[in-house]
C-alpha positions in Angstrom: 85.1 84.8 154.5 86.3 85.0 158.1 89.8 84.5 159.4 89.9 83.7 163.1 92.7 85.5 164.9 94.1 85.9 168.4 95.4 88.9 170.1 98.9 88.6 171.6 98.8 90.3 175.0 101.9 91.5 176.8 103.1 93.3 173.8 103.3 97.1 173.6 100.4 97.0 171.0 97.7 94.4 170.4 98.6 92.2 167.5 96.0 90.2 165.5 97.6 86.9 164.6 96.1 84.5 162.1 97.3 81.5 160.0 97.6 80.9 156.3 98.9 78.1 154.2 101.9 78.9 152.0 101.5 76.7 148.9 104.7 75.3 147.3 104.9 73.0 144.3 104.6 69.8 146.4 104.0 71.0 149.9 101.9 73.5 151.9 103.2 75.0 155.1 101.1 76.6 157.8 102.5 80.1 158.6 101.5 82.3 161.5 100.9 85.8 160.2 100.2 89.3 161.7 97.2 90.6 159.8 98.7 94.0 159.2 96.8 96.8 157.5 99.9 99.0 157.7 102.1 96.6 155.7 102.3 97.3 152.0 103.3 93.7 151.0 103.1 90.2 152.4 106.4 89.4 154.1 107.2 85.8 155.0 110.2 84.2 156.5 112.7 82.6 154.1 112.4 79.4 156.0 108.7 79.1 155.2 109.7 79.2 151.4 112.3 76.5 152.0 109.8 74.3 153.9 107.2 74.7 151.1 109.7 74.0 148.4 109.5 77.4 146.8 112.6 78.3 144.9 113.8 81.8 145.7 115.7 83.9 143.2 119.5 84.4 143.6 119.2 88.2 143.5 118.0 90.3 146.4 116.0 93.5 146.4 116.6 96.3 148.9 113.4 97.3 150.6 112.6 99.8 153.4 111.3 97.4 156.0 110.4 98.9 159.4 113.0 101.4 160.4 115.8 100.3 158.0 116.8 99.0 154.6 117.0 95.3 154.3 117.5 92.6 151.6 114.7 90.4 150.5 113.5 88.3 147.6 110.1 88.9 145.9 108.4 85.8 144.4 105.0 85.4 142.9 103.5 82.9 145.4 100.2 81.2 146.1 98.8 80.9 149.6 95.5 79.9 151.0 93.3 81.9 153.5 90.3 79.7 154.5 89.1 78.2 151.2 90.4 81.0 149.0 93.7 80.7 147.1 95.5 84.0 146.5 98.4 84.6 144.1 100.5 87.7 145.0 104.1 88.9 145.3 105.5 87.9 148.6 108.7 89.3 150.0 110.8 86.5 151.6 113.4 87.6 154.0 115.2 86.7 157.3 112.8 88.2 159.9 113.6 89.2 163.4 110.2 87.8 164.5 108.7 84.3 164.2 105.7 85.2 162.0 104.9 86.7 158.6 103.0 89.8 157.7 99.8 89.7 155.7 99.7 93.1 153.9 97.4 95.1 151.8 98.8 94.8 148.2 97.6 91.5 146.7 95.5 90.5 149.7 93.4 93.3 151.2 93.0 94.7 147.7 91.2 91.6 146.5 88.3 92.3 148.8 85.7 95.0 148.9 85.8 95.2 152.7 88.3 94.1 155.4 86.9 94.5 158.9 88.6 93.6 162.2 85.9 92.3 164.6 87.5 92.2 168.0 84.3 92.0 170.0 83.2 88.7 168.5 84.2 85.4 169.9 86.3 84.1 168.3 87.9 87.3 167.0 87.8 87.5 163.2 88.9 89.5 160.3 86.0 89.6 157.9 86.9 89.7 154.2 84.0 90.6 152.0 84.3 90.0 148.2 
């Protein structure tokens, strides 16, 4: 399966940005995500959970996110990449940036190979089962 992505230029580093559908009980919401091989978990904005109708727990968990400790809510959530639906724990939090992170645990780990193909047009992340 291939995920098309674009590179956001003008940033200090190149950032592969793709899109996934966050699946709620009655709605699905398109979320821009950074396909981040350095992220342990998937991290999505709390607003995306609200828009999809996903009920977040009352309790927070403190997680080391970036360079500091922050509060977030883990929820077992479904999202869709291409035609594949994936269930994994997603950390929902108030983010300082307008996109989510697609991380290794629960996503990359479901595939035998994950390859960033930047010289193809369009640029893709190839996920091999």
